C-alpha positions as CSV (number, residue, x, y, z in Angstrom):
1,M,1.5,-88.7,159.7
2,I,5.1,-87.9,158.8
3,T,7.6,-89.6,161.1
4,S,10.5,-87.9,162.9
5,R,12.9,-89.8,160.7
6,E,11.3,-88.5,157.6
7,K,11.4,-84.9,159.0
8,L,15.1,-85.3,159.7
9,S,15.8,-86.6,156.3
10,R,14.0,-83.7,154.6
11,F,15.7,-81.2,156.9
12,N,19.1,-82.6,156.0
13,L,18.2,-82.5,152.3
14,L,17.2,-78.8,152.7
15,K,20.5,-78.1,154.4
16,V,22.3,-79.7,151.5
17,L,20.4,-77.7,148.9
18,L,20.9,-74.4,150.8
19,L,24.6,-75.2,151.2
20,G,24.9,-75.9,147.5
21,I,23.3,-72.5,146.7
22,I,25.6,-70.7,149.2
23,L,28.7,-72.4,147.7
24,F,27.6,-71.5,144.2
25,I,27.1,-67.9,145.2
26,G,30.6,-68.0,146.9
27,F,32.0,-69.4,143.6
28,L,30.5,-66.5,141.6
29,T,32.0,-64.1,144.1
30,K,35.5,-65.5,144.0
31,A,35.6,-66.2,140.3
32,Q,36.7,-63.4,138.0
33,T,33.9,-62.3,135.8
34,F,34.8,-61.8,132.1
35,T,32.8,-60.0,129.5
36,L,32.6,-61.5,126.0
37,E,35.0,-58.8,124.7
38,Q,37.6,-59.6,127.4
39,C,37.3,-63.3,126.6
40,I,37.9,-62.6,122.8
41,D,40.8,-60.3,123.5
42,T,42.5,-62.9,125.7
43,A,41.9,-65.7,123.2
44,L,43.3,-63.6,120.3
45,Q,46.4,-63.1,122.4
46,Y,47.0,-66.5,124.0
47,N,45.0,-69.1,122.0
48,R,47.5,-71.7,120.8
49,T,45.8,-72.3,117.4
50,I,46.1,-68.5,116.7
51,K,49.8,-68.7,117.7
52,L,50.4,-71.5,115.3
53,S,48.7,-69.5,112.5
54,Q,50.9,-66.5,113.4
55,Q,54.0,-68.7,113.0
56,D,52.8,-69.6,109.5
57,V,52.6,-65.9,108.7
58,F,56.2,-65.4,110.0
59,Q,57.4,-68.4,108.0
60,A,55.7,-67.1,104.7
61,N,57.3,-63.7,105.2
62,E,60.7,-65.2,105.7
63,K,60.2,-67.4,102.6
64,N,59.5,-64.2,100.6
65,K,62.7,-62.6,101.9
66,E,64.6,-65.8,101.0
67,T,63.3,-65.6,97.4
68,K,64.3,-62.0,97.1
69,G,67.9,-63.0,98.0
70,N,68.2,-64.8,94.7
71,L,68.5,-61.4,93.0
72,F,71.4,-60.3,95.3
73,P,75.1,-60.8,94.2
74,K,76.7,-63.9,95.6
75,L,80.4,-64.1,96.7
76,N,82.1,-67.4,97.3
77,G,85.5,-68.4,98.4
78,I,86.9,-71.5,96.5
79,T,89.9,-73.5,97.4
80,D,91.0,-76.5,95.4
81,Y,94.1,-78.6,96.2
82,R,95.3,-81.4,94.0
83,Y,98.1,-83.9,94.2
84,Y,98.6,-85.9,91.0
85,T,99.9,-89.4,91.5
86,D,100.0,-89.5,87.7
87,L,100.3,-86.3,85.7
88,P,97.8,-85.9,82.9
89,Y,99.0,-86.5,79.3
90,Q,98.7,-84.2,76.4
91,L,99.3,-85.0,72.7
92,M,101.9,-82.8,71.0
93,P,102.7,-82.8,67.2
94,A,105.8,-85.0,66.7
95,D,107.2,-82.6,64.1
96,A,107.7,-80.0,66.9
97,F,110.4,-82.3,68.2
98,G,111.8,-83.2,64.8
99,G,109.6,-86.2,64.3
100,P,107.5,-87.0,61.2
101,A,104.6,-84.7,60.3
102,G,101.1,-85.8,61.0
103,T,102.0,-87.9,64.1
104,Y,101.7,-87.0,67.8
105,K,103.7,-87.7,70.9
106,E,102.3,-88.2,74.4
107,V,103.8,-85.6,76.8
108,Q,103.2,-85.1,80.6
109,F,102.9,-81.5,81.6
110,G,102.8,-79.8,85.0
111,V,103.9,-80.6,88.5
112,P,102.4,-83.0,91.1
113,Q,100.9,-80.4,93.3
114,S,98.5,-77.5,92.5
115,L,96.5,-75.2,94.8
116,N,93.8,-72.8,93.6
117,T,92.5,-70.1,96.0
118,N,89.9,-67.8,94.4
119,L,87.1,-65.4,95.2
120,Q,84.1,-65.8,92.8
121,L,81.5,-63.0,92.5
122,T,78.2,-63.8,90.6
123,V,75.7,-61.0,89.8
124,P,72.3,-61.9,88.3
125,I,71.4,-59.4,85.7
126,Y,68.1,-60.8,84.5
127,N,66.4,-63.9,86.0
128,P,62.7,-64.2,85.1
129,T,62.3,-67.3,87.2
130,A,63.5,-65.5,90.3
131,L,61.3,-62.5,89.6
132,G,58.3,-64.7,89.2
133,A,59.1,-66.6,92.5
134,I,59.3,-63.3,94.4
135,K,55.8,-62.3,93.3
136,T,54.5,-65.8,94.1
137,T,55.9,-65.9,97.6
138,R,54.7,-62.3,98.2
139,I,51.1,-63.4,97.4
140,A,51.7,-66.6,99.5
141,S,52.6,-64.3,102.4
142,E,49.4,-62.3,101.9
143,L,47.5,-65.6,101.7
144,S,48.9,-66.6,105.0
145,E,47.6,-63.3,106.5
146,V,44.1,-64.0,105.2
147,Q,44.3,-67.6,106.6
148,K,45.4,-66.1,109.9
149,R,42.3,-63.9,110.0
150,K,40.2,-66.9,109.1
151,T,41.7,-68.7,112.1
152,D,41.0,-65.6,114.3
153,E,37.4,-65.6,113.2
154,D,37.1,-69.4,113.9
155,V,38.4,-68.8,117.4
156,V,36.1,-65.8,117.9
157,L,33.2,-68.0,116.8
158,E,34.2,-70.8,119.2
159,V,34.8,-68.4,122.1
160,S,31.4,-66.6,121.5
161,N,29.5,-69.9,121.4
162,A,31.2,-71.1,124.6
163,Y,30.5,-67.8,126.3
164,Y,26.9,-67.7,125.2
165,N,26.4,-71.3,126.3
166,A,27.9,-70.5,129.7
167,Q,25.5,-67.4,130.0
168,I,22.5,-69.5,129.1
169,L,23.4,-72.2,131.6
170,L,23.9,-69.5,134.2
171,N,20.4,-68.2,133.5
172,Q,19.1,-71.7,133.8
173,L,20.8,-72.1,137.2
174,A,19.1,-68.9,138.3
175,F,15.8,-70.2,137.2
176,L,16.4,-73.5,139.1
177,D,17.5,-71.7,142.2
178,S,14.4,-69.6,142.2
179,N,12.2,-72.7,141.6
180,M,13.9,-74.6,144.4
181,I,13.3,-71.7,146.8
182,N,9.6,-71.5,145.8
183,T,9.1,-75.2,146.0
184,N,10.8,-75.4,149.4
185,K,8.5,-72.7,150.7
186,L,5.5,-74.6,149.5
187,L,6.9,-77.8,151.0
188,Q,7.3,-76.2,154.4
189,T,3.9,-74.7,154.3
190,T,2.2,-77.9,153.1
191,T,4.1,-79.9,155.7
192,L,2.7,-77.7,158.5
193,L,-0.8,-78.0,157.0
194,H,-0.4,-81.8,156.9
195,Q,0.6,-81.8,160.5
196,Q,-2.6,-79.9,161.2
197,Q,-4.4,-82.5,159.0
198,I,-5.5,-79.9,156.6
199,A,-3.3,-81.1,153.6
200,K,-2.8,-84.6,152.4
201,G,0.4,-86.6,152.9
202,T,0.5,-87.2,149.1
203,D,0.7,-83.5,148.6
204,V,3.8,-83.3,150.7
205,D,5.4,-86.3,148.9
206,R,4.7,-84.7,145.5
207,L,6.3,-81.5,146.5
208,Q,9.2,-83.4,148.0
209,L,9.6,-85.3,144.8
210,Q,9.6,-82.1,142.7
211,L,12.2,-80.6,145.0
212,D,14.4,-83.7,144.7
213,Q,14.1,-83.5,140.9
214,L,15.0,-79.8,140.8
215,A,18.0,-80.5,143.0
216,N,19.2,-83.3,140.6
217,Q,18.6,-81.1,137.6
218,R,20.5,-78.3,139.2
219,K,23.5,-80.6,139.8
220,T,23.5,-81.6,136.1
221,V,23.2,-78.0,134.9
222,F,26.0,-76.8,137.2
223,S,28.3,-79.6,136.0
224,Q,27.5,-78.7,132.4
225,Q,28.3,-75.0,133.1
226,Q,31.6,-76.0,134.6
227,Q,32.5,-78.0,131.5
228,V,31.6,-75.1,129.3
229,L,33.7,-72.7,131.4
230,N,36.6,-75.2,131.2
231,A,36.3,-75.2,127.4
232,L,36.1,-71.4,127.4
233,K,39.4,-71.2,129.5
234,F,41.0,-73.6,127.0
235,L,40.0,-71.4,124.1
236,M,41.3,-68.3,125.9
237,G,44.7,-70.0,126.6
238,K,44.2,-69.8,130.3
239,P,45.1,-72.5,132.9
240,I,42.1,-74.9,133.6
241,S,42.8,-74.3,137.3
242,D,41.8,-70.6,137.0
243,S,38.3,-69.6,138.2
244,I,36.3,-67.5,135.8
245,Q,32.6,-66.6,135.3
246,V,30.6,-65.0,132.6
247,A,28.5,-61.9,132.9
248,I,24.8,-62.5,133.2
249,T,22.8,-60.0,131.2
250,E,19.1,-59.3,130.7
251,N,19.7,-57.5,127.4
252,T,18.9,-60.2,125.0
253,L,17.9,-58.2,121.9
254,V,21.0,-57.2,120.0
255,Q,21.1,-54.7,117.2
256,L,23.3,-55.9,114.4
257,D,25.2,-53.8,111.9
258,P,23.5,-54.3,108.6
259,Q,26.6,-53.4,106.6
260,I,27.6,-56.3,104.5
261,Q,31.3,-56.9,103.8
262,A,33.2,-59.5,101.9
263,T,33.6,-62.6,104.0
264,T,37.0,-64.1,104.8
265,D,36.1,-67.2,102.8
266,M,35.7,-65.0,99.7
267,K,38.9,-63.1,100.4
268,L,40.7,-66.4,100.8
269,I,39.5,-67.8,97.5
270,D,40.4,-64.5,95.7
271,K,43.9,-64.7,97.1
272,K,44.2,-68.3,96.1
273,L,43.3,-67.4,92.6
274,Q,46.0,-64.6,92.6
275,F,48.5,-67.2,93.8
276,N,47.6,-69.6,91.0
277,Y,47.9,-66.9,88.4
278,A,51.3,-65.9,89.8
279,E,52.5,-69.6,89.7
280,L,51.3,-69.8,86.1
281,K,53.2,-66.7,85.1
282,G,56.3,-68.1,86.9
283,L,56.1,-71.3,84.8
284,R,55.9,-69.3,81.6
285,N,58.8,-67.1,82.7
286,S,60.9,-70.3,83.1
287,K,61.0,-70.5,79.3
288,L,62.8,-67.1,79.1
289,P,66.6,-66.8,79.0
290,S,68.5,-65.6,82.0
291,L,71.6,-63.5,82.1
292,G,74.3,-63.2,84.8
293,A,77.8,-61.7,85.2
294,Y,80.6,-63.2,87.2
295,G,84.2,-62.4,88.1
296,V,87.0,-64.5,89.6
297,Y,90.2,-63.3,91.3
298,G,92.7,-65.4,93.1
299,T,96.0,-67.2,92.9
300,T,97.2,-70.5,91.6
301,G,100.2,-72.4,93.1
302,Y,102.3,-75.1,91.5
303,G,104.8,-77.3,93.3
304,N,107.0,-80.2,93.2
305,T,108.3,-82.7,95.8
306,G,111.5,-84.5,96.3
307,A,115.1,-83.1,96.2
308,N,114.0,-80.1,94.0
309,S,110.8,-79.3,95.9
310,F,109.2,-75.9,95.4
311,F,105.8,-74.2,95.5
312,N,105.2,-71.0,93.5
313,F,102.1,-68.9,93.3
314,H,100.8,-67.0,90.4
315,P,97.8,-64.5,90.3
316,I,94.7,-65.2,88.2
317,G,91.7,-63.1,87.4
318,Y,89.0,-62.8,84.9
319,V,85.4,-61.6,84.3
320,G,82.6,-63.0,82.2
321,A,78.9,-63.2,81.4
322,Q,76.7,-66.2,81.0
323,L,73.5,-66.4,79.0
324,S,71.3,-69.4,79.7
325,I,68.6,-70.2,77.2
326,P,66.1,-73.1,77.9
327,L,65.6,-75.0,74.7
328,F,63.9,-78.3,75.5
329,N,63.3,-80.1,78.9
330,G,61.1,-83.0,77.7
331,T,57.8,-81.1,77.7
332,I,57.8,-80.9,81.6
333,T,57.1,-77.2,81.7
334,K,54.3,-77.6,79.1
335,H,52.5,-80.1,81.3
336,K,53.0,-78.1,84.4
337,I,51.4,-75.1,82.7
338,V,48.4,-77.2,81.7
339,Q,48.1,-78.5,85.3
340,K,48.2,-75.0,86.7
341,K,45.4,-73.9,84.2
342,I,43.3,-76.7,85.5
343,D,43.9,-75.5,89.1
344,I,42.8,-72.0,88.1
345,Q,39.6,-73.5,86.6
346,K,38.9,-75.4,89.8
347,T,39.5,-72.3,91.9
348,N,37.1,-70.3,89.8
349,I,34.5,-73.0,90.2
350,Q,35.1,-72.9,94.0
351,K,34.7,-69.1,93.9
352,E,31.3,-69.5,92.3
353,L,30.3,-72.0,94.9
354,V,31.5,-69.8,97.8
355,S,29.7,-66.8,96.3
356,E,26.4,-68.6,95.8
357,K,26.6,-70.2,99.2
358,S,27.3,-66.8,100.8
359,K,24.1,-65.4,99.2
360,L,22.1,-68.4,100.4
361,D,23.6,-68.2,103.9
362,L,22.8,-64.5,104.1
363,I,19.1,-65.1,103.2
364,N,18.9,-67.9,105.8
365,A,20.7,-65.9,108.5
366,E,18.4,-62.9,108.1
367,M,15.3,-65.2,108.4
368,Q,16.7,-67.1,111.4
369,Y,17.7,-63.9,113.2
370,T,14.3,-62.2,112.5
371,L,12.5,-65.3,113.8
372,A,14.8,-65.6,116.8
373,N,14.2,-62.0,117.8
374,Q,10.4,-62.6,117.5
375,N,10.6,-65.8,119.6
376,I,12.6,-64.2,122.4
377,A,10.1,-61.4,122.7
378,T,7.2,-64.0,122.8
379,V,8.8,-66.2,125.4
380,N,9.5,-63.1,127.6
381,D,5.8,-62.4,127.6
382,Q,5.1,-66.1,128.3
383,I,7.4,-66.1,131.3
384,K,5.7,-63.0,132.7
385,L,2.3,-64.6,132.3
386,A,3.5,-67.9,133.7
387,K,4.9,-66.1,136.8
388,K,1.6,-64.3,137.2
389,I,-0.4,-67.5,137.0
390,Y,2.0,-69.2,139.4
391,N,1.8,-66.4,142.0
392,N,-2.0,-66.2,141.8
393,T,-2.2,-70.0,142.2
394,V,0.0,-69.9,145.3
395,L,-2.2,-67.2,146.7
396,Q,-5.4,-69.2,145.9
397,N,-3.8,-72.3,147.5
398,K,-3.2,-70.4,150.7
399,Q,-6.9,-69.4,150.6
400,G,-8.0,-72.9,149.9
401,M,-9.3,-72.1,146.5
402,A,-6.6,-74.1,144.6
403,T,-5.3,-77.6,145.1
404,I,-1.7,-78.9,145.1
405,T,-2.4,-80.3,141.7
406,D,-3.3,-76.8,140.4
407,L,-0.2,-75.5,142.0
408,L,2.1,-78.1,140.4
409,L,0.5,-77.5,137.0
410,A,1.2,-73.8,137.4
411,D,4.7,-74.6,138.4
412,N,5.2,-76.9,135.5
413,S,3.9,-74.2,133.2
414,L,6.4,-71.8,134.6
415,R,9.3,-74.2,134.2
416,E,8.1,-74.9,130.6
417,A,8.1,-71.2,129.9
418,Q,11.6,-70.9,131.4
419,Q,12.8,-73.8,129.2
420,N,11.3,-72.2,126.2
421,Y,13.2,-69.0,127.1
422,I,16.5,-71.0,127.3
423,V,15.8,-72.6,123.9
424,A,15.0,-69.2,122.4
425,M,18.2,-67.7,123.9
426,V,20.2,-70.5,122.3
427,N,18.6,-69.9,118.9
428,L,19.0,-66.1,119.2
429,R,22.7,-66.3,120.0
430,K,23.3,-68.8,117.2
431,A,21.4,-66.7,114.7
432,E,23.4,-63.6,115.9
433,L,26.8,-65.3,115.3
434,E,25.7,-66.7,112.0
435,Y,24.5,-63.3,110.8
436,K,27.7,-61.6,111.7
437,R,29.7,-64.4,110.0
438,V,27.9,-64.2,106.7
439,T,28.0,-60.4,106.7
440,G,31.8,-60.3,107.4
441,N,31.3,-58.6,110.8
442,L,32.3,-61.5,113.0
443,M,35.5,-59.7,114.3
444,A,33.3,-56.7,115.2
445,I,32.1,-58.6,118.3
446,K,35.1,-57.4,120.2
447,N,34.7,-53.8,119.1
């Protein structure tokens, strides 16, 4: 016989379980439900990793503008004041002063103070190094854009994985809640039968043990789902204190776009190759001469100190051109060119690796997705059959045609089918994301 204390303990456990379900339903009601598209849109706007990547794009654009500035005219104001404690010496022919021919005399020229104030304008006419740098930084800016898109895709992949995991755990919670309700009904019925000495006490204990196990399993799954939701909020750039929930859907079969596009990895390696070629051309251009024009206009003042102090200014102005021809720099440029050619060879090898791996990944993704679609259809049929067997066994148990052992076996089969459904869902979502990644359609998730 079951004692009153045992009845009270089981009644309290039932209240706790029902309270947990009510609280969970209340949580779902209060929490804002996000679709996958909304989660991705929010992440693309507020994710901190994406924001950092966007700053890299801004920085690369500004670097390109800075390089273009090397072709603009430059205007500088120059002021130079000098006070000579010892005036510089010059050698003058001695015969200019009546001395012997072929000899020289030291003479100090000038005044102690001088002040030069000039405006200097320099205009680059042809600078191959600057032109090459402009092209290189432009490609670097484009490369940062591709890297930004790569970051976007990585975040979309992480958000989608987190969202699908939260969805799967939500499905698992729904299964557990349904199983707990069914097991609790059986426990109540079996307890009444035991009180009437129709059922065994061990049958009640076995059902109670199963209910306890389901309750503990539900606590674990609920905790896991909250952790996944917290990770999802972090990826979305939302405060952890916010309450969100994912949408639960029965539409598990997803039709994918078979259109194959170039992946971001391939675009990234192509842009790196362009960047290397631009740097190689820039190194070769550094061997070419550069031409620039300049002009100076200002005033020069000379002065003296002491009893006969004065300071007089005189205008000065001139224009000119400068041709710079690199002749020999110790073979530095030569070795830099060789290094850059090696970089290009390495990048070409990397491109071959990425191309071959993309083909391999596409074949594997197609196989995985086809298999996952087949499995999800199979486990759906298995769940329907397991539910049918369970319901028939419950009915047979009420009619005395099936034992508690038969009932527990049917329940275990149902739970096994549910677990197989969860595993199949995980594999389907992973296969779906991988297929979109290798076909270049990952960003299409939000469309």
